[in-house]
PADO-712402 format. One record per residue: y, x, z of N, C-alpha, C in turn. Coordinates in pm, 1 decimal. Each point is the difference from the previous one (the first is absolute). Layout:
N
    n_north     n_east       n_up   ca_north    ca_east      ca_up    c_north     c_east       c_up
          Y          X          Z          Y          X          Z          Y          X          Z
...
! end
This chain:
211
    n_north     n_east       n_up   ca_north    ca_east      ca_up    c_north     c_east       c_up
      -62.6    -1806.4      566.9      183.0      -17.9      -27.5       36.3       93.4       69.1
       71.4       58.7      -81.1       98.9       92.4       99.5       73.8      -21.1      105.5
       51.7      152.3       54.3      101.2     -110.7      147.8      138.1      126.3      -25.4
       67.5      -13.4       61.0      133.8       88.7       37.8      -91.0       99.7       59.5
      -12.0      -37.0      104.0      -88.2      147.0       54.9      -81.4      107.9      -87.2
      -54.6      -51.8      -83.5     -113.9       20.5      -93.8       45.7       95.3      -46.1
      135.9      -34.1      -56.6       91.3       97.3     -139.2       97.1       63.2       61.8
       86.2      -70.4       93.6      130.4       94.9       23.3      -33.0      144.3       62.0
      125.9       80.5      -86.8      -11.5      179.0       29.1      -97.7       29.9      -79.6
     -129.1      -62.9      -64.2     -115.9       42.0      -72.5       62.3       84.8     -125.0
      -94.3       62.2      -50.3       11.5       99.4     -181.2      -18.6     -129.4      -85.0
       45.0       28.5      -63.8       24.5      -95.6     -139.8      -18.4       71.6     -135.9
      -78.4        0.4      -62.6      -31.9       34.9     -192.5       47.2      -83.2     -103.2
       98.2        0.3      -28.6       29.2     -109.0     -108.1      -14.1       67.9     -171.0
      -63.1     -110.7      -60.2      -36.6       99.1     -126.2       53.9     -145.9      -69.0
       65.0       81.8     -112.4       45.0      -80.3     -174.8     -117.9      -91.7      -48.8
       24.3     -115.6       28.4     -176.0      -82.1     -105.9       36.8       35.7     -137.7
       93.5       37.9      -28.7       18.6       -3.7     -196.2      -33.7      118.0      -72.6
       33.5      143.0      137.2      -61.5      110.1      -39.2      -90.5       67.1       59.2
      -19.4      -14.2       99.2     -116.2       37.0      138.3       71.3      140.8       72.5
      123.4      -39.2      -23.4       32.7      111.8       29.8       61.9       12.3      216.7
      -23.3       52.5       60.6       79.0      -16.8      106.0      139.9       37.3       27.0
       55.9     -102.3       42.4      138.1       21.7       28.2       66.0       -8.8      135.3
      -88.0      -22.3       97.0       45.3       32.4      125.8      -86.9       19.0      112.5
       -0.5      128.3       81.6     -101.8      -46.7      121.4      137.5       60.8      123.8
      -37.1      -88.5       74.4      104.1      -12.5      114.9      -80.8     -110.0      121.6
       93.5      -70.6       40.2      -41.9      -32.7      155.5        8.9     -147.6       13.6
      -21.0      -99.8       53.7       86.9     -114.5      -58.0       73.4      -56.5      182.6
       96.5      -48.6      -79.3      117.0       21.5      161.1      -46.9     -131.5       52.8
      -41.8     -102.4      -61.7      -29.4     -162.2       88.8      -57.6      -60.6     -102.3
      -84.8     -126.1       71.1      -55.4      -94.6     -127.4       51.9     -122.6       30.3
      -10.1      -98.3     -115.2       59.9     -107.4       63.0     -102.4     -104.0      -51.7
      -57.6      -68.8       80.9      -87.1     -101.1      -23.3       18.7     -129.9     -109.5
      109.6      -54.7       30.0       60.9      -76.4     -119.2      -43.7       43.4     -118.1
       17.0       80.6      -35.0       38.9       54.9     -159.1      -64.4       47.3      -63.4
     -112.8       24.3      155.9     -108.9      137.6      -27.4       49.9      127.4     -116.8
       95.9       75.8      135.5       86.7       98.0      -71.7        2.9       57.4       99.5
       36.8      154.4      -62.0       16.8       97.8      118.2      129.8      104.9      -59.9
       49.6       36.4       83.6      173.3       49.1      -43.9      -55.7      161.4       25.6
       51.7      120.9     -160.3       27.2      122.4       42.7      112.3       44.0      -23.0
       -2.9      137.4       22.6      159.1      103.7      -21.4        2.4       -8.2     -164.3
      142.6      -43.8      -31.0       32.6      -39.9     -154.3       16.8      155.3      -89.7
      -24.6      112.3       87.5       34.0      166.8      -11.0     -188.7       -5.7      -45.3
      -64.7      -64.8       28.8     -139.9       38.9      -12.5       -8.9      -22.1     -169.3
       43.7     -117.6      -47.9      -66.5      -47.9     -157.8      100.5      120.9      -87.3
      -12.7       52.8     -130.6       42.8       79.0      -46.8      170.1     -123.4     -124.7
      -36.5      -81.4      -26.6       77.3     -117.4      -62.0      -43.1     -163.8       69.9
      119.4      -30.3       48.1       35.4     -111.2        2.2      -55.3     -103.8      -99.7
      -63.6      -68.8      -36.5      -18.2      -87.8      -76.2     -107.2     -106.9       10.4
      -83.7      -90.2      -81.0      -90.1      -88.5       14.7     -158.1      120.1       -8.5
      -56.0      -39.0       75.2     -112.8       80.4      -59.4     -112.1     -100.1       60.4
     -145.9      -47.5      -85.1     -120.2      -19.7       59.4      -83.2       95.5       45.8
      -50.4       35.0      101.5      -25.2       85.5      101.9     -192.9      -49.2       72.9
      -41.0       86.6        5.3      -94.0       29.7      133.0      -10.2       49.7       97.1
       10.2       -7.1      103.5      -18.6      101.6       64.9      -77.9       43.1      139.6
      -47.8       46.8       85.3      -69.7       50.1       91.5       51.2       46.3       93.1
      -57.5      -86.8      168.9       91.6      -19.3       96.9     -111.7      109.4       94.1
       55.2       87.6       63.1     -124.9       82.2      115.4       28.1      -72.9       69.0
      -47.1     -121.4       72.7      -16.6     -120.1      146.3      -40.6       57.2       56.8
       30.4      -82.2      170.8     -100.5       43.3       98.9     -175.7       41.3       17.3
       -6.4      -87.0      -89.1     -156.7      -46.7       38.9      -53.4       -0.2     -144.3
       62.0       64.8      -77.6      -70.5      -39.8     -178.8       98.6       99.2      -73.4
      -22.3      -28.7     -122.5       52.0       28.4     -138.4       49.3     -116.5      -39.5
      102.6      -77.2     -100.2       37.8      -86.9      -82.8       12.6        0.5     -122.0
       -2.1      -10.8      -71.4       23.0      -22.1     -110.5       88.1     -150.3      -66.6
      111.9       17.7      -40.0       60.8     -110.0      -53.3       66.4      -29.3     -125.9
       18.8     -103.8      -63.4       81.2       12.6     -158.6      129.4     -110.0       12.1
       57.5       56.3      -48.3      196.7      -79.2       32.4       53.1      100.4      -78.1
      130.6      -27.5       45.2      123.9       38.3      -92.5      124.4       22.2       76.5
       96.1       84.5      -14.0      118.0       56.3       44.2      113.1      -72.5     -107.5
      124.0      -47.4       52.3       62.6      -89.5      -85.1      142.7      107.2       12.6
      -21.4       72.7       43.6      159.9      139.8      -26.0      102.8      -27.0      109.4
       29.6      -94.0      112.9       87.3      -64.5       28.5        8.2       75.1      110.0
      151.1      118.3       74.9      -14.1       71.4       89.7      100.0      -77.2       98.0
      -75.2       23.5       93.2      158.8      -29.9       70.3      -43.7       38.8      209.1
      120.2      122.0        4.4       35.3       74.0       91.5     -112.4      128.8      -33.1
      -53.1       14.8      -56.9     -118.7      140.4      -68.3     -126.9      -43.2      -24.6
        2.5     -124.6       39.5     -130.6      -32.6        6.9      -23.7     -118.2     -176.4
     -132.3        8.4        0.8      -50.6      -46.0     -107.4     -145.8      -86.9       75.4
       16.7     -101.7      -67.3     -116.7     -131.4       36.2     -144.7       44.9     -106.0
     -118.7      -24.3       74.2     -114.8       28.9      -93.3      -67.1     -137.3        2.6
      -58.3      -65.9      -93.5      -63.7     -128.7       53.0     -145.5       24.5      -80.8
      -42.7      -30.9      103.8     -164.9       33.7       14.3     -110.6     -135.2      -46.2
     -103.3       51.5     -104.5      -84.2     -147.4        8.1      -73.8       24.7       93.0
     -114.4     -115.0      -70.5     -173.8       26.7      109.2      -33.0      126.2       30.7
      -63.4       26.6      135.9      -52.9      106.4      -16.5     -137.9       32.5      -42.1
      -44.6       81.8      -24.2     -125.9        5.9      -44.4      -79.2      105.6       52.6
     -142.4      -58.9       27.5      -76.5       77.4      145.7     -163.7       30.0      -77.0
        0.4     -147.7     -129.1     -114.3       56.9      -64.9      -43.7       89.2      -48.1
      -92.9      117.1       -7.9      -44.8      119.3      -60.8      -35.0      -96.6     -167.3
      104.4      109.8     -107.3      -18.4      -41.9     -114.5       54.4      182.0     -102.0
     -156.2      -41.9      -73.6       38.7      120.0      -83.9      157.3       37.8      -86.2
       36.6     -110.8        2.7      164.3        9.2      -93.1      140.8      -15.3      133.8
      -56.4       50.6       59.1       89.1       21.8      127.7       72.9      105.4        4.2
      157.9      -17.0       -6.9       63.9      123.4      -38.0      -27.6      115.1       91.8
       37.4       89.8      -47.4      -18.4      114.3       95.2      170.6      101.5      -35.1
       19.7       67.8      135.1      103.0       54.9      -12.5      -38.6      130.4      -14.1
      110.0       57.7      -51.8       -4.6      200.4      -33.5       42.3       53.5      153.0
     -141.9      -46.8       82.0       50.4      101.4      153.9       23.9      126.2       36.2
       20.0       93.0       -5.0      -69.1      140.5       17.4       27.2       56.7      123.2
      -80.3       25.6       69.8       19.2       11.4      200.1     -162.6       51.0       49.1
       72.7      121.3       34.9      -98.3       88.7       48.4      -63.3      -98.0      124.8
     -120.0       12.0       61.1      -82.5      -65.6      125.9     -110.4       71.0        3.8
      -81.5      -44.1      124.9     -106.7       59.1       85.5     -131.4     -118.3      -12.8
      -85.1       71.9      -23.2     -135.9     -101.1       29.6      -57.6       30.2      163.6
       35.5      -48.7      117.6      -46.0       42.7       83.6      -92.1      -58.8      102.4
     -102.1     -105.1      -74.6     -114.9      -24.8       18.9      -73.7      -40.8     -103.5
     -150.9      -33.0      -33.3      -91.2      -88.6       -1.3      -64.2      -64.8       54.4
      -28.7     -158.9      -89.1      -97.0     -110.1       49.1     -133.9       27.2        1.4
      -64.5       -3.3      132.4     -139.7        8.6       11.1      -92.0     -137.5      104.0
      -60.1     -101.8     -136.5      -40.9      -93.8      118.2      141.5     -108.6       64.2
      109.4       24.2      -83.1      116.5      -79.6       13.4       94.5      101.0      146.1
      -77.3      100.3       80.4       65.0      114.7       65.8       66.8      103.3      -19.6
      158.9       23.5       -1.3       71.2      114.9      -47.7      -16.0       77.2       94.3
      -51.0      117.9     -153.3       -5.9      173.1       51.8       69.8       87.0      -17.3
       51.2       63.0      105.8       86.6       59.8      -53.0       -5.0      166.1      -17.4
       49.8       38.3     -103.5      -47.5       95.3     -114.1       81.6       97.1       72.3
      -86.5      135.9       64.2       39.5      130.8       21.6      145.4       83.3      -27.9
       52.0      -18.0     -156.4       46.1       16.3      -83.6       41.8      -90.2     -121.5
      105.8      -58.4       -5.5       55.3     -108.4      -44.0        6.3       45.5     -141.9
      -27.2     -108.3     -121.2       39.9        9.6     -129.5       81.3       -8.1      -43.6
       67.6      112.9      -72.8      153.2       -5.2      -28.6      -49.2      -91.5     -200.2
      114.0     -127.5       -8.9      -23.4      -71.8     -125.0      160.1      -41.4      -26.9
       20.0      -50.6     -146.5       74.9      -31.5      -35.1       13.3     -146.4      -74.9
       74.6      -72.9       46.5        4.8     -143.7      -71.1       54.8       28.2     -170.1
      -62.8     -101.3      -57.9       19.4       41.3     -168.9       99.0     -145.8       18.6
      -50.0      -98.7       37.4       20.4     -147.2      -18.6      -16.5      -91.6      128.2
       51.1     -128.8       12.4      -23.5      -92.7       93.5       69.6     -141.1      -27.7
     -128.2      -90.2       -6.6       54.1     -143.7        9.5      -10.7      -20.0      145.9
       13.0     -150.4       41.4      -53.0      -54.1      116.8      -97.6      -24.7       34.1
     -113.1       26.5      -59.9     -113.2      -35.8       14.8      -96.2      145.3      -53.3
       27.3      196.4      -10.0      -57.4       37.6      -75.1      122.8      120.2      -31.0
     -101.6      108.3       71.8       72.1      125.4      -71.3      -50.2      108.3      -64.9
       52.2       96.3      -70.2     -107.3       93.5      -94.3       88.8      120.3       75.8
     -150.2       77.6       54.3       65.3      147.9       35.9      -37.4      135.3     -118.6
       19.9       68.5       54.7       -8.9      161.0      -55.1      -80.0       75.5      111.2
     -119.2       44.2      -29.3      -37.1       94.2       94.3      -88.7      112.3      -38.4
      -45.0       86.4       66.2     -124.8       82.4      -71.5     -128.1      -81.6       -2.0
      -67.6       60.7     -122.1     -107.3      -57.8     -113.2     -110.0       15.8      156.1
      -69.3     -132.1       29.6      -91.9        5.5       73.8       42.2      -51.7      117.6
       97.7      -30.4       16.4       76.8      -55.2      165.0      -82.7     -145.5       21.8
        6.7     -109.5      -53.9      -82.2      -83.2       17.1     -132.0      -63.2     -124.0
      -37.6     -108.7       73.5     -110.1      -13.1      -98.1       35.4     -191.7        1.6
      -34.0      -80.6     -123.4       28.4     -131.9       17.9      -99.3      -83.0      133.0
      108.2      -76.7       -4.3      -18.9      -94.5      129.0       10.3       76.9      117.6
       31.1      115.3       45.7       62.3       41.5      133.2      141.2      -40.6       46.1
      -12.5      -13.2      142.7      154.7      -29.2       39.0      -11.2       51.4       90.3
      190.4       27.4       20.9       40.0      117.9       68.0      176.9      -37.5       48.3
       71.7       59.6       88.3      103.1      -19.7       16.2      119.2      104.3      -32.7
       92.8      -97.7      -17.3      118.1       99.8     -100.4       86.9      -16.2       47.2
       78.6      107.9       21.4      178.7       40.9       77.6       73.8       19.4     -119.4
      125.1     -120.6      -10.6       94.6       91.0      -71.8      154.6       -2.0       67.9
       24.8       88.2      -23.0      133.1      -12.5      106.8      138.9      -25.6     -103.6
       52.6      -85.1       -0.7      125.7      -67.4     -115.2      105.7       30.8      129.0
      166.5       36.7      -65.2      101.2       -2.2       76.2       21.9      -79.4      141.7
      -81.3     -146.4      -55.4       55.0      -72.9      123.4     -144.9      -19.0      113.5
      -70.7       96.2      -40.9     -134.3      -27.5       95.3     -108.2       65.4      -21.4
     -105.2      -28.8       39.7     -140.2      -14.4      -33.3     -111.9      -84.7      -75.0
      -57.4       -3.3      -82.3      -84.0     -130.8      -51.8     -125.1       80.8        1.5
      -82.1     -121.1       89.0     -193.5       53.0       31.7      -10.7      -85.1      -66.8
     -118.3       20.3     -115.2      -98.4      -83.1      -63.7     -141.8       22.6      -11.8
      -61.5      -83.5       25.8     -116.7       36.3      -18.1      -70.6      -70.5     -126.5
      -32.7      111.1     -106.3      -37.1      -11.4     -129.6     -149.0       15.2      -56.2
      -10.4      -82.2      -77.8     -163.6       56.2      -81.3       -5.1      -25.3     -132.9
      -77.1      140.1      -11.8        2.2       54.4     -112.0      -81.9      -84.7     -150.7
       60.6      -45.9      -64.8      -67.7      -86.5      -68.5      -11.0       57.6     -184.7
       73.9      151.5       28.4      -48.5       24.8     -183.0       63.1      127.0       22.1
      -70.4      127.4      -68.8       68.2       96.2      -14.6       -4.4       84.8     -164.1
      150.1       58.1      -29.0      -20.2       33.3     -149.3       53.3      142.9       28.2
       16.1       50.5     -135.2       71.2      126.7      -14.3      125.1       -4.6       54.9
       56.2      106.3       34.1      149.6       21.7       59.5       68.9      -33.5     -170.8
      134.0      -26.8       10.9       63.8      -32.9     -110.1       90.2      148.0      -37.2
       -5.8       86.7      -93.9       62.3      154.3       22.7      162.7       17.4      -24.4
       27.1     -157.1      -47.0      172.2        2.1       54.1       43.3      -46.3       81.2
     -104.0      -31.0       95.1      111.5       17.8      142.9      -70.5       60.3      113.5
      -64.7      119.3      -56.3      -30.0       78.0      120.4      110.4      100.9       46.1
       47.1       79.8      134.2       93.2       66.9       10.3      -44.0      141.7      -40.8
      138.3       79.2       10.6      -70.5      150.5      -61.9      -18.1       47.6       98.9
     -165.9       48.3      -50.3      -56.3      124.3       81.6     -157.6     -119.1      -28.2
      -19.2     -107.0       -5.3     -109.0      -80.1      -28.6      -90.4        3.4      -79.6
      -81.7       56.4       12.4     -143.6      -20.0     -140.9      -36.9     -136.6       19.6
       16.6      -44.5     -160.3      -61.2      -99.7      -26.0     -147.6      -32.2       43.0
     -101.9       99.6      -12.4     -125.2       -4.4       -8.3      -32.3      -26.7      152.5
      101.3       44.2      114.8      -64.2      -52.0      115.1       99.3      -64.2       62.4
       27.3     -118.7      -45.4       68.9      -98.8       18.8      -73.0     -147.2      -72.0
      -19.9     -102.8       75.0      -61.4     -135.9       -4.6      136.5      -81.9       47.4
       -9.2     -138.6      -43.0       91.5     -128.0       25.8      -87.0      -51.8       40.6
       18.9      -51.3      163.5      -73.4     -106.5       32.3       55.5     -176.1       -7.4
      -75.4      -95.1      -64.5       66.0     -119.4       18.8       -7.7      -68.2      167.2
      111.5      -37.2       35.6      -72.9      -65.2      119.7       24.7     -140.9       51.9
      -47.8      -90.4       64.6       -3.7     -118.9       34.9       82.5      -23.5      184.6
      101.6        6.3       -2.8       63.4      -37.5      113.3      -83.4     -120.9      106.5
      -69.7       36.0      115.0      -33.7      -81.7       25.0       70.2      -64.3      176.6
       95.9       78.7       10.2       70.2        3.8      127.7      131.7       97.6      -24.5
      176.2      -35.5       92.4       89.3       57.5       -5.9       62.5      -68.4      136.2
       72.5      158.0       -3.5       24.2       -3.9      131.7      180.9       72.5        1.4
       75.8      -22.1        8.0      140.8       76.0       15.4       88.6       25.1      102.8
        0.3       78.7       69.8       84.5       52.9      115.5      123.5       40.8      -69.8
       76.1      -69.9       26.2      121.1       46.3      -20.6       74.5      151.2       81.1
      121.8       51.1      -42.4       59.4      107.1       91.8       49.3      -28.6      111.7
       19.3      103.3      104.1       85.6      -35.2      113.2      119.0       72.7       20.4
      131.4      -67.7      -20.9       96.0       87.8       -1.7       -5.4      107.0      124.9
       52.9      108.7       40.4       -1.8       89.4       87.8      178.8       95.9      -44.1
      105.2      -77.3       46.6       97.7       94.5      -28.7        7.7      -14.1     -136.5
      -16.0      132.1      -60.8       43.8      -33.8     -194.2     -127.5       40.6      -32.5
     -116.5       65.3       71.6     -130.6      -18.4      -58.5      -66.0      -94.9      -19.7
      -93.9        3.8     -116.1      -89.0     -154.3       46.7     -152.4       54.0      -16.6
      -79.5      -57.0      102.3     -129.0       55.6        7.1      -28.7     -126.3       32.5
     -164.3        7.1     -102.7      -95.5     -108.4      -46.7      -79.3      -10.3      151.3
      -61.4      -97.1       42.8      -67.4      -70.4       52.8     -165.8       39.1        1.2
      -50.7       80.9        3.9     -126.2       56.5      -28.9      -72.9      -52.3       90.4
! end
């Protein structure tokens, strides 16, 4: 059961359940426990209308997925997003969100102890769900079963995750960046074991992640 403290000011990605398109990437203004809904800025949506939606929230201690709706009513430049039940169990049918972010592998786990790397490994996310993330990195970075610590920086702060590699596949040529060699890249499907989100702390006009 989520609460106000877990959701307020957190990042929310909202997807149209009808066509799978991401329609909003914004922050939660507040949470209403009675209606199980959150308020977002109306300007976040391209069209103010009824949507059946799925959403992923970068909460304080985890990533949450919800199914719900938006009814399109705007009040003082805010719109209400009605959330369904949060999904927490691993499933191959889980909704994945195309989230392209650069990140760093800071350490690996050996006998349940994190060992820091002398030089972090650069990665890029391909997509993410509440329980898994697909990464793109150089060939041979990981083997199935390896566990590592991943750091992603988003505009709201720093997302730190403990991930386990569950599959390895060839990189999708259509998702390569300019200058990347298809033969030198792989995609790593990972299960998210633990998550921690450190929000930014505002200092004057600058936003500084708390690391």
